N, C-alpha and C positions, 0 to 999 in steps of 0.2 A: 866847879864841876870836874875840871881836869884832875884835881887832887883826889876827889872822891872816886872817880872812875879808875884812876891808876891804883889807888889803894885797894879797891874792891876786886880788881882783876889781877892783882899781883904784879902789875907792870912796873912797879918801882924797881924791882930786881931785874926784870927781863929787858927793861929799856932804861939804862942809866941816864941818858941825856934827857928823856922826857921826865924822869923822876926829879932830876935837878931843876927843871923848869917849874914843876909843881911845888918843889920845896921852896923855891924863891917866892912863889906866890903866897905860900903859907908862912914863910919865915921860919920853917921847921929846921931843926938842927940835924946834923949828920947822924949822931947817935940814935935819934928817934927814928930816922929812916932805916937804920940797920936792924931795927926790931921788926920791920915789916917783911914777912916772908910769904911766898905763895903756898907753901905746904902746911903752914900752921895758921889756920883762920883766926885764932884768938890773938895772934901777935899783931894783927892789923888794928886792934882796938885802940891803942894809945894815939895813933895818928888820926883815927876817926874822931876821937874825942877832941883833938885839936881843931879839926875841921868844924865840928859842931860848935865849939867855943867861939870860933872866928865869926861864923854867921849862922846862928841857930835856925832862923826861919828858912834860909836857903838849904841848910842841911836837911830839914824835914821835907822840903819840896823834893830834894834829890832822892830821899828814901822812898817817897811815893812814886817817883818816876821809875826807879830801877828795881824796886821790890813790890810784891803784891800787897795791896791794902785788903786786909781780911775783914769780912763782915760776919759777925757771930749770928748764928741762927738757933733759936730755942728749939728743942726737940718737940715732936708732936706726931699726930696721926693724919693720914690723908689717903684718898683714893688714888691709886697709881694705875695708869693705863688709859685706854680710850673708852669713853661712854658713847655707844652708838646712838643714844638719844640726842647727843649734843653735836657729834661730828661723825664723819666717815672714819672707819677704822680698818687698818690692815690687820691681817691675822696675827702678826707678831706683837701687836699692841693690846691683845686680849688674852684672857679675860681681865677685866678691871678687878683690882684686888686691894685690900686694906693693908697699909704698911705703917709701922710705928718706928720712929727714928729718935735716937739720942741727939743731944745738942752737938753741933759742929760749926765750922766756919768755912766760908767760901770766898775766893778772891772777888773783889768788887768788879773787876773787868776780866776779859780774856787776857792771857799772857801777851804782852806787847813785845815789839822788837826791841824797845829800850831794855826790857827786862831779860829777854832771852839772849840778847847779844852780850849782856854782862857775863852770863854764864859761858857763852862761846869764847869770849875773850879770855876769861879765866882759864879755860880748858886749852888755850892755845889754838883755837880754831878760827877760821876766817869766814865771816858770815856771807861774803860774796861768793866764796868757793862752795860752801856747804849749802847755800840757798840760791843757786844760780838763776832760778826762774821766778823771782819775786819782784821784778822791776815795777810791776803794776800796783804794788802795795807795800813798798819798802820803808815808808816813813816810820819814824820811831814809835809813834802812837798807834800805828796799825797793829792788828793782832798777828802774832807769829804764825807762819804757815810752813808746810813741808816738815812738820814735826811728827815723828812716828810715836806710837804708843810706848815703845821702849825708850825713845828720847825723852818723853814726858816723865817717865819714872826716874830716869837718871837726873833730870832737872829738879824733880821734887826732892830727891835725896841731897842734891847740892844745896838747895835752899835750906833744908833741915840742918846741914852742916854749918851754913853761914850763921844761923840763928841759935846754934848750940842745942838743937833738939835731936832727939833720937830718930834716926832714919827709919822709915816705915818699910822700905823694900830691901830685900836681899837679892842681889842680881848676880847670877853666874854667867858671865859672857866669855870666859876664858876659852880661847880656841874656836869660838863660834861667831859667825856674823849674825846680824839681825835676821837675815834671810834664813839661816839655818835654825834660828830660834834660840833665844836666851831662856835660861831657867830663872823664874822669878817667884819669890814667896813674899807674903804679906804678914807683917806683925800688927795685928789689930790693936795692940796695947801701946804701940809707939806714939810719941807725941809730935812727930814731925809732919812735914807737908806730904800730901798724897793727892791722887785723883779722887774725885767724888765717886761714890757708887751711882749706879743708874737711879736708884731710889732717892738718894740725896740730891742728885742733879734735878730730878723732876720736882721734888718737894721745894727746892730753892727757886726753881723757875716759876712755880705756881704761887710763889710768895712766902714760902716758909710757913711760919705760924699765922701769917695774915693771908690765908687762902682766898682767892677769888675765882669765880667760874669763868676764867678767860680761856680763849683758844690759844693765845700766844702769851709770852712772858710779859704781863702787864697790859695787855690789850686784847680787844675782841676783833672779830673779822674785819670790821670797817675802819680800824685804826692801826693796822700793822705798820704803816709808814712811821708812826710816832715812836715805835720802840725798836725797829729793826732795819738793817741794811739787807735788802733782798733783791730778787731779780728785777723788780720794777723801779727801784730807786738807787741802786748801788753804782750805776755807771760802769758796770762790768768789772768791778774790782772791790777789794776790801776797803774799808774806811776806818778812820780813827775811832778808837774806843771812847766811851763816855761822852758821846755826842747825842745819841738818842735818849729818850726818857728811860729811867730805870723802872724795874718792876716794883711791886709793893714791899719787897725785901731790901730794896736799895741796890740791886744788882743790875749791871748794864749788859746789853748784847747777849742775853741768854737766848734770845731768838735772833737768828741771822748773823751776818758778818762772816764767821767761820764755824765749822763743825767743832764740837768739843768732845774730847776723849773722856770716857768713864772707865772705871776700874773693871767692871763686869765683862765677862766673856760670853760668847754666844751659846745658847742651848735652845733646842726646839721647844722643850716643854717647861722652861723655867717659869713663865707666867702662870701656866696651869698648876705647877707645883706650889707656887705662892698662893694662888687662889684656893687651893685645897685646904688651907689653914684658915682659922678665923681671922688671924692677923699675923703678919710677918714682921719680926723684930730685926732691924738693922741688917737686911739682906746684903750679901756681898756677891752673889752670883757664882757661876761656875768658875773653875780655876784654869781652864784651858779653852782654846778655840779662838775665833776671830773676835775683835773688840767692838764694843758699841760706841757710836758717836751720837751726839744729840744737838738739837737746836737749829739745824739748817744753816745755810750760808748765803753769801752775796749772790750766788748764781742760781739759787733754788726758788721755786714759786711758793705760794702760800700753803699748799698742801704739805710740803716738806718742812714748813716752819712751825707746824703744830706742836704743842708741848708733849704730846704722847708719841710723836713720830720717832721711830728708831731706825738708824742706819748702821750697818756694820761693815768692817773692813779688816784686812790683815793688820797685825800690830806693827808692821814695818813700813 
């Protein structure tokens, strides 16, 4: 694991002593270590192959720990929003409307600290400095917190780079802080990692192609505890991912634990505009405004945990 972590964060160059220890563990040669650089992601591949060859099963386990496991979801149609005959509805959850989505994939769990800290280490950041208020939920398997919408986009582009995929986002942050606002554009044809749209999130939370008439992700009102960490069972903190039951799509913690960012931005009349059409195809939402979060969290009650509930916040 030391060798894997140092390779994936570029610390073989930034920390010669630690690299030497890892090389001893691997029996790796000095010329092989010289090929590993922090600024050329593909150059780490020879050493990764050595790690894989040494202990294949352990290597696969580390891949699942430090990178998202993606669950493919077939495309389909579904009713998005709140049905007042089933549940109470806020105004911004209505009107209910029909959406058609193409196939996509979503991470099996919320991004964990194992995963996000790999990116922070690669970027030369200190997780304790950048996330000073997370002592109540800092274990590696817990979901990452204090991650802004902008942070999430940068992380997605980093993942794309690691896997040799085309980045989805073009981010202009030169001379501006997140508070001042970054300029972001989306390439819908790119192959890389990205945030789900609101429609994709809700479709996945409802089970993807295996839709069920649930109030929560994989559960009805009387069984929220089985699928979610929420106010009544969380012990006032986040909890490890992949502990509660998954929904019918095999996705964990879509309800509860932490709020999850979506790509879409806020608009007063967005749902009404969607409902004005017979069916909306792959909607991406407005391009500016506050961002939408979904799923509820450890601190929220059951009303905020509903699949159609929408919360919005500034992207920073």
